[in-house]
N, C-alpha and C positions, 0 to 999 in steps of 0.2 A: 852691544852693551856689555858691560862687565857686571855680573850679578853675584850676589852672596846670599845663600839661603841657609838659615840656621834655625834650630829648634832645640829646646832643652832636652837632654838625654840622647841627642842625635849628633852625628859627626857633621861638622860644617862643610858646605859645598861652595867653592868659588869657581866660577867658570865664565867664559865669554859666550854671548848669545847674539845671533843675527836674526832679527825679527822680520818676517815677510808677511804680507797681507794674508789674512785667514789661516795663519799657521798656528797650530797648537803644539804645545810642548809640555813635558812633565819630567820630573826628576824623582828618583827614589833616594831618600836619605838613609844612611846606615846607622842603626841603633848602636850607641856606645855601651859596651858591656861594662858593668860595674862589678868587679870581683875583688875579693880579698882572699886570705889564705887561713886555713885552720889546721892546727896541729893538736892531736889528742893522744894522751898516753894514759894508761891505767895500771893499777895494781890490784889484781893480776892482769897480765897482758892477754890479748886475744879476745877482748870484749867487743861486741858489736856496737857501732856508733851510728846514731841517727841524728840528723839535723832537721828539726821539724818532724815530718813523717818519712823522710827520705833516708834510706840506708846509704851511708857514705864510706864505710870500710870497717876494718877491725884494727884495734889498737896493737901496737903503736903505729901511727902514721903521721907524716910531717908535710906541711905546706900543701895541703889539698886545696885546690881552687874551688871556692864557693861564692854564692851571691852575697852582696853586702846587706847589712841590716840586722835588726834584732831577731833572734830565733831561740828555740828551745833545743838544747843539746841533751840527748838521752844516751846513756851507756848501759848496756845489758850484758849479763853473762849468767849462764845457768848455774844455780846454786848460790847466787849473790843477789843482793838487793839492787834494784835499778837505781842508777845515779842520774839525777836531773839537775840541770843548771841552765841559766839564761846566758847567752853569749851575744856580744855585739861584734859583727864582722865589719871592719872598716876597709875602705877601698885601698888596695895595694899594700895592706898591712897584714902581719901575721898575728893571729889570735891563738893563744895557747891555752889548753885546759888539761888538768890532771884529775882523773877520777880515782879516788881511793875507795875501793869497793869493799863492802862488808858482807860476810857470809849471812845467809838467811833468805827469807822470802819477803816479797813486797808487803804482804799482809802484816808481818811483824813490824815492818817499818812504820806503817800507818798507826800502830798502837802506841808508838813512842810519844812522850809528852814534848811540848815546846817545838813542835814542827808546824810551821805556819805556811811557808811558801816553798814548795819544791817543784814548781812549774808543771803541775799536772792538772788534769781536768777537774779534780775535786776542789783544788784551790780556786780555780777560775769560776766554778759554779757558785762557790761561797761569795766571791766578789760580786758576781752577777746578782745574787739574791739580795745583797745589801745595796748595790749601786742603782738598781732599777727604781725602788721607791724614792731614793734620794734624788735621782735625776728628775723624775716626774714632779716631785714636790717643788724642787727649785724651778722647773719649767713653768709650773702654774704660778708660783710666787712672782717670778720676774715678768711673766706676761701680764699679770694683774697690775703690777707697778707700771709697766710700759703703757698699758691702756689708760691708767689714771693720768699719767703725764701727757699722753696724746689727747685725752679729753680736755685737759686744762689748756693745752696749746690751741686746740680747735675752738674752744669758747673764747679765748683771748683774741684769736684772729677774726672771729665773727664780729666782735665788738668794734674792731677797727674798720670794718667794711660797711658800717651802717651809714646810709645816706639820709640826710634831713631835707 
């Protein structure tokens, strides 16, 4: 038999198979690596770069192979404010980022006005604080509406099943 085995995010396998009575067989599929590339530069140079929580190098660096997807890019250097940004790494594409760093401490940065999202835990905790009550309120509302519709449908279906 000619067989083809495929699964999303795995390399396809095409092969021939001779089947004998009581014979068992198995195949291992190779996972397809999804990588993109990241280039980061900073002013001043020599800053430490983290993608998520993983250290990936010091600036400047070019075309570093990284996993695809959204992630937080953090650039740190002693005596400078930490630079945060979100990056989307796309498969087989180069994502570039430039961090213009400012002298000072991160505590000074937090005191500034008009800073809303800099991709750190403080911002996400604020989002969580607001999103949890909204989520549960909408969950209760939509479940109540769904039950009302379900009850109407149930009562209508019972009327049609009455035997005289």
